C-alpha positions, -999 to +999 in steps of 0.1 A: -226-439+086-201-429+059-166-428+065-164-394+052-193-384+078-170-401+105-139-382+094-160-350+094-172-357+130-139-365+142-123-330+129-155-313+142-150-329+178-112-324+177-106-291+164-090-270+190-063-298+194-057-299+156-054-264+152-029-262+180-011-289+168-012-271+128+002-239+144+029-255+166+040-274+138+046-247+111+063-230+137+087-256+147+094-263+109+101-227+101+119-220+135+097-195+138+092-173+172+062-153+171+045-135+200+019-152+223-010-134+211-003-137+172+001-178+180-037-175+197-049-156+170-037-181+143-049-210+165-083-192+167-085-188+127-075-223+124-102-236+148-126-219+126-110-230+092-111-267+107-145-265+118-158-251+083-135-275+066-151-303+086-189-291+080-178-286+040-168-323+036-205-336+041-222-301+031-212-299-005-233-263-007-210-248+015-184-219+004-149-232+001-136-209+027-153-189+057-154-149+056-132-149+085-104-165+071-105-142+040-107-112+065-075-128+085-057-132+051-061-099+042-053-085+079-020-101+070-015-083+040-023-049+055-002-059+084+031-066+061+026-033+039+024-012+074+052-029+086+070-025+050+074-063+052+074-086+021+046-105+006+071-135+005+074-133+042+038-146+046+039-168+011+068-188+025+043-200+051+021-220+031+042-246+018+049-260+053+011-253+064+002-274+035+026-304+044+015-300+081-021-304+069-014-334+046+004-354+074-022-347+101-052-353+080-034-386+061-030-398+093-063-395+108-078-412+070-055-439+079-069-443+116-103-438+103-100-464+073-104-439+046-094-452+010-066-437-007-090-421-034-111-403-001-077-389+014-069-375-019-104-357-020-098-345+014-059-330+011-077-312-025-102-297-003-077-283+024-052-271-005-081-255-021-089-235+009-051-227+016-048-216-022-075-189-021-062-178+013-029-174-004-045-159-035-067-132-013-035-122+009-014-114-023-042-095-042-050-075-007-011-068-003-007-053-040-038-033-038-027-018-002+009-014-015-005+008-046-026+025-021+003+033+002+027+042-025-001+065-039-004+083-005+034+086+000+037+103-036+009+127-026+029+134+007+058+143-009+044+160-036+029+184-010+058+187+009+078+195-024+055+225-029+040+241+005+023+274+007+039+297+035+024+332+043+050+356+050+028+384+053-008+399+044-017+388+005+020+374+000+029+339+003+062+319-008+060+286-026+092+270-026+100+239-047+117+214-031+135+181-041+130+163-076+100+179-096+087+152-119+055+155-137+033+138-111+046+164-087+041+195-112+003+180-118+000+179-081+008+218-079-015+225-106-047+203-092-042+212-058-017+240-049-030+263-076-066+261-062-058+265-028-037+296-035-070+309-055-089+303-023-069+322-003-069+363-002-034+366-021-019+390-042+017+378-046+035+344-048+072+339-048+079+309-065+117+300-050+134+272-073+163+276-049+155+239-035+152+221-067+178+194-077+167+190-113+139+194-138+138+190-175+122+210-203+087+193-200+087+201-162+098+237-166+070+238-192+045+225-165+059+250-140+056+279-164+019+269-169+013+269-133+025+306-131+003+317-162-026+302-142-018+321-111-011+355-133-045+349-149-060+348-115-044+383-110-019+371-087+016+387-091+041+361-096+076+364-088+106+338-094+136+334-073+164+312-069+169+301-103+207+290-106+224+292-138+216+255-150+178+260-145+183+294-161+198+281-189+171+253-192+143+278-193+160+295-222+166+267-242+130+256-239+122+288-253+095+294-227+086+334-222+091+344-189+095+379-197+062+387-181+075+370-145+100+393-123+129+374-114+151+383-084+183+361-067+169+355-036+134+355-016+145+383+007+151+409-024+116+397-039+100+406-007+119+438-006+104+445-040+065+442-027+053+475-017 
């Protein structure tokens, strides 16, 4: 019976106690205090990893990392994104985890009489597993963070241009906050079609809640108004502060075809 086989057999027979030792040692070194459920989850995952690790030493055809370990890595990334945590909070755990594994596996190698070369191969194998886990965690974190940011941008864009029905055939489109190219395009792609699907005759575009815009954004907004007019919808603008009005004039945008009022109240009074 080869020493590698004996080592593998030892790992598989003592997998639960080894997993507990790994988790407890890492928590002690990092001075971490985690909930009991999280500790039990980590132990269960390391039980599976070590079982898989032990089998891989005598079965070269085996994948380097079990699927559940990859799933666990991705789940950790998802938890960090949902809690607005940093990926570094997970990454810093890998170094002490490597150290703990190296010490435990080296001690077992010495006790079982493995050579330095054999022990080096064992340490290399466990480090490869940990590298794959770290990579999967980082990749998942970046992807999920990008998705979360995109969703947040969509939510903010929707909040920046809500459609508010005030009476039959009339809606107010209050433009709120900072209007950038993303939000302007969002209005064009999502808000305008939604208005088109409604039985609307008049749209009051209120600018009083806008913090700032530039000439390019003013052009976008003008295009939105033109699209609505082409659909046969009467467009009225309100709340154009002096600096916004000056920007429109400087941009040479022709707004002569659009009625303008100081506020929404006067615009509503003008609609018969």
